[in-house]
C-alpha positions as CSV (number, residue, x, y, z in Angstrom):
1,M,14.3,11.1,13.5
2,C,11.8,12.2,16.0
3,K,13.6,10.6,19.1
4,S,14.9,13.1,21.5
5,F,17.5,13.0,24.6
6,D,15.4,10.4,26.4
7,S,14.7,8.0,23.8
8,L,18.2,8.2,22.2
9,C,19.8,7.7,25.6
10,S,17.9,4.7,26.3
11,L,19.2,3.2,23.0
12,I,22.7,3.3,23.8
13,P,22.9,1.1,26.8
14,A,20.3,-1.3,25.4
15,E,22.0,-1.7,22.0
16,L,25.6,-0.9,22.6
17,D,26.0,-2.0,26.3
18,T,27.7,1.4,27.2
19,N,27.1,4.4,29.3
20,P,25.7,7.3,27.5
21,T,27.4,9.7,30.0
22,D,30.9,8.8,29.0
23,V,33.1,10.8,26.6
24,T,31.6,9.3,23.4
25,V,29.7,11.3,20.7
26,Y,27.0,9.1,19.6
27,V,25.9,9.6,16.1
28,F,22.2,8.6,14.6
29,V,21.5,9.0,11.1
30,N,18.1,8.6,9.3
31,K,17.3,6.1,6.6
32,L,17.8,8.3,3.7
33,H,21.1,9.8,5.1
34,I,19.8,13.2,5.0
35,K,19.5,13.9,8.6
36,V,21.9,13.3,11.6
37,K,21.8,13.8,15.2
38,L,24.9,13.7,17.6
39,L,24.4,12.9,21.3
40,H,27.0,14.1,23.7
41,W,27.2,14.4,27.4
42,Q,28.6,17.3,29.0
43,S,28.9,17.9,32.7
44,G,25.3,18.8,33.6
45,G,23.4,17.4,30.9
46,F,23.2,16.1,27.2
47,I,24.0,18.2,24.2
48,L,21.9,17.2,21.0
49,Y,23.0,18.4,17.7
50,Y,20.7,18.1,14.7
51,K,21.4,18.6,11.0
52,G,19.1,18.3,8.0
53,L,20.5,18.6,4.6
54,E,18.9,20.8,1.8
55,K,20.3,18.6,-0.9
56,G,22.6,15.5,-1.3
57,T,23.2,12.8,1.1
58,L,25.6,12.3,4.2
59,Q,28.6,10.2,3.2
60,F,30.5,8.0,5.6
61,S,33.5,5.9,5.8
62,K,33.4,2.3,6.2
63,Y,32.3,1.5,9.8
64,E,31.6,-1.7,11.8
65,S,28.1,-3.1,11.1
66,S,27.7,-4.1,14.8
67,V,27.4,-0.6,15.9
68,L,24.3,0.1,13.9
69,I,21.2,0.8,15.7
70,P,18.1,1.1,13.6
71,I,15.9,4.3,15.0
């Protein structure tokens, strides 16, 4: 989870073949599911939200495995 704006932005077109400056919010989660980053483009630049849990893990609904990018 040490990747920042530039590293995360470069993963999006390389792995998902999409433009990181579209309206999508991209979600990156670490292997232990205790940290999450959200990357979103807003006019003028990227916004990066970062959350680390003190206890417990993040739970997600079922998702398409083809959209997973190891970071």
